[in-house]
MARKEDREN-645237 format. One record per residue (C-alpha): residue in one letter; x negated, y, z negated. Coordinates in pm, 1 decimal. Each point is the difference from the previous one (the first is absolute). Example, Ala and Ser with C-alpha at 12.3 -4.5 7.8 and 13.67 -1.06 7.14 Angstrom:
2
residuo, xx, yy, zz
a, -1230.0, -450.0, -780.0
s, -137.0, 344.0, 66.0
***
This chain:
566
residuo, xx, yy, zz
x, 5561.7, 4756.4, -7226.0
x, -262.5, -237.7, 133.3
x, 83.7, 95.0, 359.7
x, -37.4, 371.1, -82.2
x, -339.3, -71.8, -157.7
x, -109.6, -184.8, 313.1
x, 120.0, 283.1, 219.5
x, -185.4, 264.6, -199.2
x, -319.9, -182.3, -98.8
x, -59.1, -243.8, 285.0
x, -346.1, 35.5, 158.3
x, -53.6, 172.1, 331.5
x, 44.3, -229.3, 295.2
x, -337.0, 114.7, 134.5
x, -179.2, -86.2, -326.2
x, -247.9, -281.2, 75.0
x, -69.6, -101.2, -358.9
x, 77.8, -370.8, -63.6
x, 271.9, 72.6, -255.9
x, 176.2, 237.9, 238.5
x, -19.5, -251.5, 281.7
x, 125.3, -269.1, -234.2
x, 307.2, 209.2, -89.7
x, 121.7, 20.7, 359.9
x, -103.1, -356.7, 85.7
x, 191.9, -134.6, -297.7
x, 303.6, 211.6, 91.3
x, -5.4, -146.8, 351.1
x, -31.5, -350.1, -147.3
x, 300.7, 54.0, -226.0
x, 206.3, 129.1, 293.0
x, -73.4, -312.5, 206.0
x, 64.6, -229.1, -297.5
x, 337.4, 163.7, -72.6
x, 103.1, -30.4, 361.9
x, -101.4, -363.9, 5.4
x, 191.8, -73.6, -321.9
x, 319.9, 149.2, 139.3
x, -37.9, -168.5, 339.5
x, 170.3, -326.0, 95.3
x, -261.7, -197.3, 186.9
x, 250.8, -250.8, 134.6
x, 172.5, 262.7, 212.9
x, -312.9, 131.5, 168.4
x, -301.4, -232.2, -46.3
x, -217.2, 204.5, 235.9
x, 53.0, 317.0, -200.6
x, -72.0, -195.4, -318.0
x, -333.5, -119.9, 139.0
x, -90.7, 355.9, 95.2
x, 73.5, 121.6, -351.4
x, -205.5, -282.3, -151.7
x, -296.1, 92.8, 221.5
x, 36.9, 366.2, -97.9
x, 14.6, -104.4, -364.9
x, -326.9, -194.2, 31.7
x, -169.5, 293.7, 169.6
x, 120.2, 236.1, -272.2
x, -121.4, -237.5, -272.3
x, -336.2, -30.0, 171.2
x, -20.8, 379.5, 18.6
x, 68.3, 37.8, -372.6
x, -259.7, -263.3, -92.1
x, -264.5, 163.5, 217.4
x, 54.2, 328.8, -183.1
x, -24.8, -181.5, -335.1
x, -327.2, -154.4, 118.4
x, -123.7, 349.0, 82.1
x, 88.3, 108.6, -353.9
x, -191.0, -295.8, -143.8
x, -310.4, 97.9, 193.4
x, 26.6, 356.4, -128.3
x, 73.5, -87.5, -362.4
x, -246.2, -292.9, -12.2
x, -275.7, 87.1, 249.4
x, -227.8, -280.9, -117.7
x, 87.5, -338.8, 146.6
x, -78.4, -167.4, -332.9
x, 288.4, 190.6, -159.7
x, 253.3, -150.5, 240.7
x, 124.9, -357.9, 23.4
x, -244.3, -235.4, 169.8
x, 112.1, -124.8, 340.0
x, -293.3, -220.8, 91.1
x, 247.0, -287.8, 28.6
x, 95.8, 130.5, 343.7
x, -311.5, -168.6, 134.6
x, 187.8, -330.1, -44.4
x, 294.7, 116.1, 211.8
x, 30.8, -79.6, 372.1
x, -87.8, 285.0, 233.1
x, 354.4, 40.5, 129.6
x, 131.4, 71.9, -351.8
x, -202.1, 313.8, -64.7
x, 161.3, 291.7, 186.4
x, 125.7, 350.7, -72.2
x, 363.5, -105.1, -53.9
x, -79.7, -262.3, -264.1
x, 86.9, 221.2, -303.5
x, 344.7, 77.1, 138.6
x, 67.0, -366.7, 70.4
x, -105.1, -92.2, -352.1
x, 234.7, 258.6, -151.3
x, 288.0, -123.6, 215.6
x, -77.3, -358.8, -102.8
x, -11.4, 98.4, -365.8
x, 342.5, 165.7, 28.8
x, 145.0, -312.5, 162.6
x, -148.7, -230.8, -264.3
x, 119.1, 224.7, -282.8
x, 351.6, -8.7, 148.8
x, 3.6, -381.3, -10.7
x, -106.4, -93.7, 353.1
x, -255.3, -272.3, 73.8
x, -281.7, -29.7, 247.9
x, 101.8, -243.0, 273.0
x, -132.5, -350.8, -73.7
x, -177.5, 133.6, -311.1
x, 266.0, -20.4, -269.2
x, -235.8, -120.6, -273.1
x, -251.7, 275.8, 71.3
x, 282.0, 256.0, 9.2
x, 114.4, -94.5, -348.9
x, -358.0, 21.8, -127.3
x, -63.2, 355.5, 123.1
x, 352.4, 135.8, -55.7
x, -79.4, 139.1, -350.8
x, -303.5, 175.2, 144.6
x, 214.5, 152.0, 278.7
x, 256.7, 126.8, -250.0
x, -268.5, 157.1, -218.0
x, -153.5, 169.8, 305.0
x, 326.1, 141.9, 134.7
x, 112.5, 117.1, -343.5
x, -327.1, 180.7, -67.0
x, -5.4, 145.5, 352.5
x, 350.9, 143.8, -34.3
x, -93.7, 160.3, -332.3
x, -324.9, 139.5, 140.9
x, 178.1, 148.8, 301.9
x, 224.6, 203.8, -226.9
x, -299.6, 122.7, -201.5
x, -187.6, 100.6, 314.4
x, 299.2, 185.3, 143.3
x, 51.1, 182.5, -329.0
x, -363.7, 108.9, -0.1
x, 32.9, 112.3, 363.6
x, 278.1, 233.7, -110.2
x, -216.0, 134.1, -283.1
x, -350.4, 31.4, 147.2
x, -107.2, -210.5, 302.7
x, -367.6, 74.0, -61.4
x, -23.8, -151.0, -351.4
x, -17.6, -366.6, -110.5
x, 94.6, -47.8, -364.5
x, -134.3, -278.4, -218.2
x, 339.2, -169.8, 21.4
x, -20.8, -8.4, 378.1
x, -356.5, -135.3, -11.9
x, 105.7, -280.2, -233.5
x, 294.4, -97.0, 221.2
x, -217.5, 6.1, 311.2
x, -256.2, -228.4, -164.2
x, 267.0, -251.4, -108.2
x, 159.7, 5.8, 344.5
x, -335.6, -61.4, 169.0
x, -62.3, -316.2, -201.1
x, 359.4, -124.2, 31.6
x, -3.8, 49.5, 376.7
x, -338.0, -173.9, 38.0
x, 117.5, -302.5, -200.5
x, 323.3, -22.3, 199.1
x, -184.6, 36.0, 330.7
x, -225.7, -296.1, -73.1
x, 285.8, -217.5, -128.5
x, 237.9, 86.9, 284.8
x, -254.6, -52.2, 279.2
x, -117.9, -324.8, -161.8
x, 359.7, -124.5, 8.9
x, 47.5, 96.6, 363.5
x, -324.2, -114.5, 166.5
x, -288.3, -232.0, -91.1
x, -266.2, 185.5, -199.2
x, -351.9, -128.4, -48.5
x, -95.0, -142.6, -336.0
x, -322.0, 97.6, -173.2
x, -168.9, -316.0, 124.5
x, 108.5, 60.6, 360.4
x, -111.9, 360.8, -14.2
x, -341.2, -102.3, -137.1
x, -31.7, -251.5, 283.4
x, 74.6, 276.4, 250.1
x, -271.0, 215.1, -157.3
x, -243.9, -292.4, 31.5
x, 77.2, -13.9, 373.6
x, -57.5, 375.6, 18.6
x, -341.2, -40.7, -164.6
x, -87.4, -277.2, 247.6
x, 97.2, 217.8, 297.2
x, -197.2, 291.6, -145.4
x, -313.3, -211.5, -44.3
x, 45.6, -139.5, 350.0
x, 28.4, 337.5, 170.6
x, -307.6, 124.4, -187.7
x, -194.9, -304.5, 115.2
x, 129.4, 36.8, 357.6
x, -117.4, 362.1, 11.2
x, -344.6, -95.5, -130.3
x, -40.2, -273.6, 260.2
x, 137.0, 213.9, 282.6
x, 319.4, -185.0, 87.9
x, 208.5, 306.1, -90.7
x, -101.6, 363.7, 6.1
x, 133.3, 289.5, -201.8
x, 116.9, 153.8, 324.9
x, 225.4, -299.7, 59.9
x, 157.3, 53.0, -340.7
x, 40.7, 375.5, 43.8
x, 162.9, -51.1, 341.5
x, 235.0, -266.7, -142.2
x, -122.6, -253.7, 253.9
x, 257.1, -283.0, 8.6
x, -278.5, -253.0, 48.7
x, -115.6, 76.4, -354.7
x, 338.8, -115.4, -131.1
x, -41.4, -326.0, 193.0
x, -365.3, -69.4, -76.9
x, 3.2, 84.9, -370.5
x, 233.4, -283.2, -117.4
x, -199.9, -250.4, 205.3
x, -331.9, 105.5, -146.5
x, 153.4, 9.0, -348.1
x, 95.0, -368.0, 31.3
x, -350.8, -100.7, 106.5
x, -186.8, 202.9, -258.1
x, 254.6, -67.2, -272.7
x, -58.4, -373.0, 35.8
x, -378.4, 28.1, 24.3
x, -127.6, 296.7, -200.5
x, 287.5, 85.2, -238.0
x, 123.0, -341.2, -116.6
x, 123.2, 137.1, -334.5
x, 222.0, 262.4, 157.9
x, 334.7, -14.7, 175.1
x, -97.2, -316.9, 191.9
x, -106.9, -209.7, -297.1
x, 121.0, -336.9, 129.7
x, -117.1, -180.4, -314.3
x, 300.5, 143.6, -181.9
x, 346.9, -146.2, 19.1
x, 200.7, 76.7, 309.9
x, 251.8, 201.0, -203.4
x, -274.7, 233.0, -125.1
x, -88.6, 118.6, 349.4
x, 153.1, 309.6, 152.5
x, 327.5, -61.9, 176.0
x, -165.2, 107.4, 322.5
x, -243.5, -295.8, -2.4
x, 200.1, -252.1, -202.8
x, 154.2, -175.1, 300.0
x, -340.7, -42.3, 166.7
x, -173.2, -164.8, -297.6
x, -72.2, -333.1, 167.6
x, -114.9, 159.7, 324.2
x, -227.1, 242.6, -185.6
x, -168.8, -293.4, -172.4
x, -85.9, -151.1, 338.2
x, -120.1, 335.4, 129.5
x, -224.4, 46.7, -304.3
x, -164.9, -340.0, 48.0
x, -67.8, 74.1, 365.6
x, -134.5, 348.7, -73.6
x, -250.6, -141.9, -245.3
x, -136.3, -227.1, 272.3
x, -81.8, 286.6, 234.1
x, -351.4, 121.6, 55.2
x, -65.8, 376.5, -31.6
x, -3.7, 58.6, 375.2
x, 323.9, -200.2, 41.2
x, 167.2, 199.0, -277.2
x, -104.0, 324.7, 161.3
x, 137.5, -117.9, 333.5
x, 330.3, -90.2, -164.8
x, 25.2, 341.2, -165.0
x, -57.9, 178.1, 330.7
x, 266.5, -216.0, 162.8
x, 249.8, 84.1, -272.7
x, -72.1, 372.1, 33.4
x, 15.8, 12.6, 379.4
x, 284.0, -254.1, 27.0
x, -187.1, -208.4, 258.9
x, -97.0, -365.4, -33.8
x, -222.4, -145.4, 269.0
x, 71.2, -367.8, -62.0
x, 291.0, -187.6, 156.8
x, 232.2, -240.9, -173.2
x, -97.2, -366.5, 15.6
x, 233.2, -302.5, -47.5
x, -210.2, -147.8, -283.3
x, 78.6, 289.6, -235.4
x, 377.2, -41.2, -36.4
x, 16.4, -95.3, -367.2
x, -85.3, 342.3, -135.2
x, 200.7, 171.4, 270.7
x, 312.4, -186.2, -108.6
x, -62.0, 124.8, -353.6
x, -22.0, 352.8, 134.3
x, 329.4, -39.7, 184.0
x, 184.7, -128.1, -305.8
x, -156.0, 225.7, -265.3
x, -75.4, 318.0, 189.3
x, 219.4, 55.2, 301.2
x, 333.1, -2.5, -180.6
x, 128.1, 285.5, 212.4
x, -124.0, -159.7, 327.8
x, -254.4, 269.8, 72.4
x, -208.6, -101.1, 304.2
x, -370.9, -31.9, -60.2
x, -68.7, 132.3, 347.5
x, 83.5, 348.2, -123.1
x, -310.4, -15.3, -217.7
x, -226.5, -16.9, 301.5
x, 81.0, 346.5, 131.5
x, -296.2, 214.5, 98.6
x, -112.5, 254.4, -257.4
x, -242.9, 282.8, 56.5
x, -30.0, 135.2, -350.9
x, -321.0, -190.4, -74.4
x, -284.2, -117.3, 219.7
x, -174.7, -323.0, -79.8
x, -331.5, 64.2, -171.4
x, -285.7, -43.4, 245.0
x, -254.7, -96.0, -262.9
x, 130.9, -232.8, -273.5
x, -311.9, 53.2, -208.7
x, 75.2, 373.7, -27.1
x, 369.8, -37.3, -85.6
x, 180.2, -297.4, -153.0
x, -294.0, -231.5, -74.7
x, -202.8, 284.2, -142.8
x, 282.6, 92.8, -232.0
x, 40.8, -364.3, -108.8
x, -366.1, -25.4, -91.8
x, 19.7, 332.9, -185.1
x, 307.4, -121.2, -191.6
x, -184.7, -310.2, -107.2
x, -290.4, 206.0, -126.6
x, 242.0, 225.5, -192.7
x, 144.0, -289.7, -195.5
x, 308.4, -85.8, 209.1
x, 34.3, -377.0, 8.5
x, 27.5, -128.4, 354.2
x, 221.9, -302.1, 68.0
x, -171.4, -332.5, -44.5
x, 63.6, -299.1, 221.7
x, 154.6, -296.8, -182.3
x, 52.6, -356.9, 109.7
x, 369.5, 62.2, 53.8
x, -79.1, 295.2, 224.4
x, -245.0, -204.5, 202.2
x, 261.8, -273.1, 33.9
x, 252.5, 251.0, 129.9
x, -254.2, 134.4, 245.4
x, -62.4, -343.4, 154.4
x, 356.6, 0.7, 131.4
x, -94.3, 263.6, 257.6
x, -208.8, -72.1, 304.6
x, -182.4, 333.3, 19.4
x, -56.9, 323.9, -182.4
x, 222.1, 191.6, 241.9
x, 288.7, -236.8, -65.9
x, -34.0, 51.0, -374.3
x, -15.3, 378.4, 33.0
x, 300.0, 2.9, 230.9
x, 204.5, -213.2, -237.8
x, -86.2, 224.2, -292.5
x, 90.3, 303.3, 209.5
x, 343.0, -146.7, 77.7
x, 73.0, -87.6, -362.6
x, -128.4, 321.1, -161.1
x, 158.3, 228.4, 258.6
x, 324.8, -193.2, -30.9
x, 13.7, 41.8, -378.1
x, -95.1, 370.0, 15.0
x, 250.9, 80.5, 270.4
x, 275.6, -185.3, -185.7
x, -67.5, 219.5, -301.4
x, 85.8, 305.0, 207.5
x, 312.1, -172.0, 133.0
x, 150.6, -163.1, -308.4
x, -137.8, 242.2, -262.6
x, -11.8, 323.0, 196.3
x, 103.6, 221.1, -291.3
x, -260.9, -156.4, -230.1
x, -278.2, 38.4, 257.0
x, 111.1, 356.0, 67.1
x, -25.6, 88.0, -368.7
x, -343.0, -160.0, -30.4
x, -134.2, 172.5, 310.6
x, 140.4, 331.5, -117.6
x, -180.2, -28.8, -333.9
x, -324.3, -102.2, 170.9
x, -6.2, 235.0, 298.1
x, 183.9, 296.7, -154.2
x, -96.6, 15.8, -367.3
x, 155.2, 265.7, -219.0
x, -229.4, 299.5, -14.4
x, -76.2, 134.2, -345.5
x, 49.3, 376.1, 1.6
x, -184.9, 171.9, -286.0
x, 218.1, 221.0, -218.5
x, -171.3, 284.1, -180.6
x, 174.5, 117.7, -315.4
x, -87.3, 281.2, -238.9
x, 59.3, -107.0, -363.5
x, 274.6, 196.3, -170.6
x, 127.4, 162.5, 319.9
x, 298.5, -90.0, 210.3
x, 43.7, 60.1, 369.1
x, 175.3, 323.4, 85.5
x, 358.8, -43.3, 108.9
x, 61.7, 63.7, 366.9
x, 157.1, 336.4, 69.8
x, 354.6, -39.0, 124.7
x, 61.1, 255.2, 274.7
x, 315.5, 199.8, 19.1
x, 237.1, -154.1, 251.3
x, 259.8, 155.7, 224.5
x, 360.1, 36.8, -103.9
x, 302.6, -14.3, 221.5
x, 277.5, -219.1, 124.9
x, -224.1, -209.8, 222.7
x, -188.5, -148.9, -296.3
x, 323.1, -156.2, -123.3
x, 11.0, -241.2, 294.3
x, 38.1, -365.4, -92.2
x, -366.5, -81.0, 57.9
x, -226.8, -231.0, -195.4
x, -221.7, 205.4, -228.8
x, -359.0, -123.0, 53.1
x, -185.4, -120.9, -308.1
x, -318.2, 176.2, 110.0
x, -14.3, 329.7, 186.4
x, -253.8, -16.7, 282.9
x, 23.0, 362.3, 125.2
x, -5.7, 318.8, -206.5
x, 285.5, 234.7, 89.6
x, -59.4, 373.4, 35.5
x, 197.2, 181.1, -274.9
x, 291.0, 211.8, 118.3
x, -142.4, 317.5, -152.1
x, -321.0, -18.4, 205.0
x, 171.0, 14.1, 339.5
x, 240.8, 271.0, 114.7
x, 12.6, -90.4, 369.2
x, 13.0, -310.0, 217.4
x, -336.9, -162.4, 58.1
x, 98.1, -79.9, 359.1
x, 175.7, 308.2, 141.7
x, -79.2, 254.7, -277.7
x, 365.8, 91.5, -34.7
x, 70.8, 144.6, -347.4
x, 218.1, -205.0, -232.2
x, 337.9, 146.6, -92.4
x, 317.9, -116.4, -166.7
x, 104.6, -159.9, 328.7
x, -343.1, -114.0, 124.1
x, -96.6, -239.3, -276.2
x, -327.6, -169.2, -88.4
x, -63.6, -363.6, 97.2
x, -303.5, -205.0, -100.0
x, -154.5, -241.2, 247.4
x, -21.3, -334.6, -181.6
x, -316.1, -93.5, 190.9
x, -223.0, 308.8, -40.4
x, 174.4, 185.7, -286.2
x, 18.0, 338.2, 176.7
x, 310.7, 219.4, 18.3
x, 193.1, 54.4, 323.5
x, 334.1, 136.4, 108.9
x, 278.5, -229.7, 115.7
x, -85.1, 41.8, 369.3
x, -366.9, -89.1, -45.9
x, 79.6, -306.3, -215.8
x, 302.8, -146.3, 172.1
x, -155.1, -345.5, 60.2
x, 16.9, -303.6, -226.3
x, -233.6, -298.0, -41.8
x, -41.2, -282.8, -247.5
x, -325.1, 19.8, -199.8
x, -38.5, -331.1, -185.8
x, -362.5, 76.8, -88.9
x, 125.7, 295.0, -207.5
x, 293.9, -185.9, -152.8
x, 270.9, 114.2, 243.8
x, 152.7, -308.7, 157.6
x, 288.4, 198.0, 148.6
x, -36.7, 284.8, 245.6
x, -97.8, 330.5, -160.9
x, -60.9, 352.8, 123.9
x, -333.3, 68.3, 172.3
x, -129.8, 300.2, 189.9
x, -31.5, 1.1, 377.5
x, -378.6, -33.2, -8.7
x, 6.0, -306.6, -226.6
x, 273.8, -142.8, 218.1
x, -224.9, 29.9, 305.7
x, -284.2, -182.7, -169.3
x, 204.8, -271.5, -170.4
x, 185.5, -117.0, 308.5
x, -196.3, -234.9, 221.9
x, 73.5, -22.4, 287.6
x, 127.8, 359.7, 9.3
x, 372.3, 43.2, 55.0
x, 111.0, 364.3, -38.4
x, 329.1, 91.8, -163.1
x, 274.1, 162.5, 200.6
x, -31.8, 350.3, -134.8
x, 183.6, 169.8, 278.3
x, -290.4, 229.9, 78.7
x, -3.5, -96.1, 363.7
x, -345.8, -151.6, -7.4
x, -62.8, -299.8, 215.2
x, -46.3, -335.6, -165.1
x, -356.6, -116.2, 53.7
x, -62.8, -340.0, 146.1
x, -199.8, -263.8, -179.2
x, -301.3, 65.6, 223.7
x, -43.5, 366.1, -100.9
x, 138.2, -28.1, -354.5
x, -338.7, 56.8, -163.4
x, -60.3, 311.7, 206.7
x, 344.0, 130.1, -88.8
x, -66.9, -52.6, -371.3
x, -332.7, 179.6, 21.8
x, 160.4, 294.7, 181.3
x, 270.3, 23.5, -264.1
x, -259.5, -3.7, -279.9
x, -207.7, 269.1, 168.7
x, 310.9, 216.0, 47.0
x, 101.7, -41.2, -364.7
x, -353.6, 73.1, -118.0
x, -18.0, 318.3, 208.2
x, 333.3, 122.4, -134.8
x, -98.8, -74.0, -357.2
x, -336.9, 169.6, 28.8
x, 163.4, 305.7, 151.2
x, 284.9, 35.4, -246.0
x, -123.4, -166.2, -320.6
x, -357.6, 94.1, -95.9
x, 23.1, -209.6, -318.8
x, 65.9, -320.7, 191.5
x, -252.9, -273.0, -73.2
x, -152.3, -127.6, 330.7
x, -125.1, -312.1, -178.7
x, 362.6, -109.0, -13.6
x, 3.1, -58.6, 376.0
x, -350.3, -147.4, -7.8
x, 100.9, -246.9, -270.0
x, 307.2, -101.7, 200.5
x, -218.0, -52.8, 306.4
x, -244.1, -224.4, -192.5
x, -296.3, 234.6, 43.5
x, -209.5, 175.4, -259.8
x, -18.8, 346.4, 160.6
x, 289.1, 234.0, 88.8
***
């Protein structure tokens, strides 16, 4: 009886509503799961691995459709489970296939399996995995039942189950990922934010002085990525002593990025405080340009040995720091650049570093000002470059937050009114739509309804019982079988496998051009005159369409060609 109900009431396969898509995605998932249950993996391990991969893809497909339902039912982000904890995850963890992997892991834990080398954590999150899988199985049946009734309606029961699932899945995601990989604690995350604030203050100061321009940032100049950590160390020790580089705190309270350089940073701070304004400005220019004019002297080996033991743990040569850089020219007039900004900062209330007896004692160890500047250049550049080597992911996150902040897009809402639901166009029917293709979650091209086209858009041949309609998956127009005999994969529209496209879209999508063997007798163009061949084909098609189909939209060809006029 249930099978007859499915046969009679199942949604159309060309229905793009989330519940309709969920019905067919869940059916495909059940088919793969049944085949995997009845399969002996010991006889054919390769086939077993293929089925497991297909199962994960099907699970990921189902979860993506459920996520689409959540966004429709609960459009406000505050109504859904908070996922700000993902900021603590490593970059390589966050990807599109994560939901499917979490569901597969929950099924394994609920069945009694353990995470390798994490038995204690597995036992702790096993009840959560069982609750998630049990609720998900129940919700799948409710969603499929509603798809058989009315795919366009979401009952209060469905909304309640979706809300519970959202919170269960979010809790399991955080617990499962925390058991698998190291996740930052609140203290470590706060320390990372302190480093981000330091880098933000440093880049603002560098722009005001003139070391870095906005054009360098907009062009993603790699020298900015090198110079910014160096300047942040100098200015963090001098002008922002209560920030991320507060060396008066315990070593354990520093950010993990600077924790191993605590002793060296203390020495650098004492030497920086002994510099005169013109010497400090010279050091900053050297750090930005990557050039130090002084040569190494034998009497300065004590601090260099400290650099070798504390900084160069990965044996990075210091000579690489002295590469020529053209992204900044040395200021010609110190009074109009660095020194002028220092005097202005002092007048605005910024406390400049004061010279102490300890700093003067450290300075006496160096024979000249150039030697001192060169030694500071070696130490500071060594620490900054080691940050990008040993903590590349951390530095990448910090630079991303500083250089590419999240833009706040204003949302205008009318009180008491909801956004109008998007009109779902009528789709084509036929045998070709029943191909085993992934149904995209979002439709990128509107298809022309069958009733609005009685002849082929390409050759103007009328459609009959034998000459059937075929939609081009790239442009959405209707063609006969001869004018849409080519196939291409369109991942940007959700089609990972090859799908039917018209001849014109096929010409534009292929690059370099390689014509299909159509048997028309035309010569295959060489790579040198491929562009001319394409243009001739387009002009021929456009002439035929204008002559035979007065309703044809010339902007279609113009849009394909990237122009704004037909």
